C-alpha positions in Angstrom: 30.0 -12.0 200.7 27.2 -12.7 198.2 24.7 -15.5 198.4 25.1 -18.7 196.6 24.0 -18.8 193.0 21.8 -21.5 191.7 24.5 -22.4 189.2 27.1 -23.1 191.9 28.8 -26.4 191.8 30.1 -28.7 194.5 33.8 -29.2 195.2 36.2 -29.9 197.9 38.8 -27.7 199.5 42.0 -28.9 201.1 42.9 -26.5 203.9 46.5 -25.4 203.5 46.5 -22.5 205.9 44.3 -21.3 208.8 44.6 -18.5 211.3 44.8 -19.4 215.0 41.6 -19.6 217.0 40.9 -17.0 219.6 39.8 -17.7 223.1 36.3 -16.3 222.6 33.5 -18.9 222.5 31.4 -16.8 220.1 31.7 -16.9 216.3 35.0 -15.5 215.1 36.7 -14.5 211.9 39.1 -17.1 210.5 41.5 -16.5 207.6 41.6 -19.6 205.6 43.7 -20.6 202.6 43.2 -23.7 200.5 43.0 -25.4 197.2 39.6 -26.2 195.6 39.0 -29.1 193.3 35.8 -29.5 191.5 34.2 -30.2 188.1 35.6 -27.0 186.6 38.8 -26.3 188.6 41.9 -28.3 189.6 44.0 -27.2 192.6 42.6 -23.6 192.5 44.1 -21.6 195.3 41.6 -19.6 197.4 42.0 -17.2 200.3 39.2 -15.9 202.4 38.3 -14.3 205.7 35.0 -15.7 207.1 33.1 -16.1 210.3 33.1 -19.6 211.7 31.9 -21.3 214.9 35.0 -22.1 217.1 33.6 -25.7 217.4 34.0 -26.0 213.6 37.4 -24.4 213.3 39.1 -25.6 210.2 42.4 -27.5 210.6 45.4 -27.9 208.3 45.0 -30.7 205.9 41.2 -30.9 206.4 39.1 -31.7 203.4 36.0 -29.5 203.4 32.9 -29.8 201.1 32.4 -26.4 199.4 30.3 -24.9 196.7 31.7 -22.3 194.3 30.7 -20.3 191.2 32.0 -22.0 188.0 32.4 -18.5 186.5 34.5 -17.3 189.4 35.9 -20.0 191.7 37.3 -17.3 194.0 33.6 -16.9 195.0 33.1 -20.0 197.2 31.6 -21.0 200.5 31.3 -24.0 202.8 28.7 -26.4 201.4 25.5 -26.1 203.4 25.0 -29.1 205.7 21.6 -29.9 204.2 22.8 -29.6 200.6 21.4 -32.5 198.6 24.3 -34.7 197.5 24.4 -35.7 193.9 22.9 -39.2 193.5 25.6 -41.9 193.7 26.5 -43.4 190.3 24.5 -46.5 189.5 26.1 -49.9 189.1 28.0 -50.3 185.8 26.1 -52.2 183.2 26.8 -56.0 183.3 29.5 -57.1 180.8 27.9 -58.3 177.6 29.2 -61.7 176.6 31.4 -61.6 173.5 29.4 -62.0 170.4 30.1 -65.5 169.0 29.5 -66.0 165.2 
């Protein structure tokens, strides 16, 4: 699995399928299926086998923050926990009173 590119964009993945967790307490491979939504994709189905900590085992229906390549959304990964979040949108501009002639 390649590293994250600087042009990767944030998205969310809805987990639609996940392999059962083993008994081992060490990191294990999980096969995960889901749909990614982000700025450039809508309900993009992904499937991947990856190593996860059993304490963070994905669950069906879970919404996970991910990052993916806008050029190839099949190239994705869990968002790093220390990823800077985009700044929240500012307050909307106050409504201007209607112009009275």
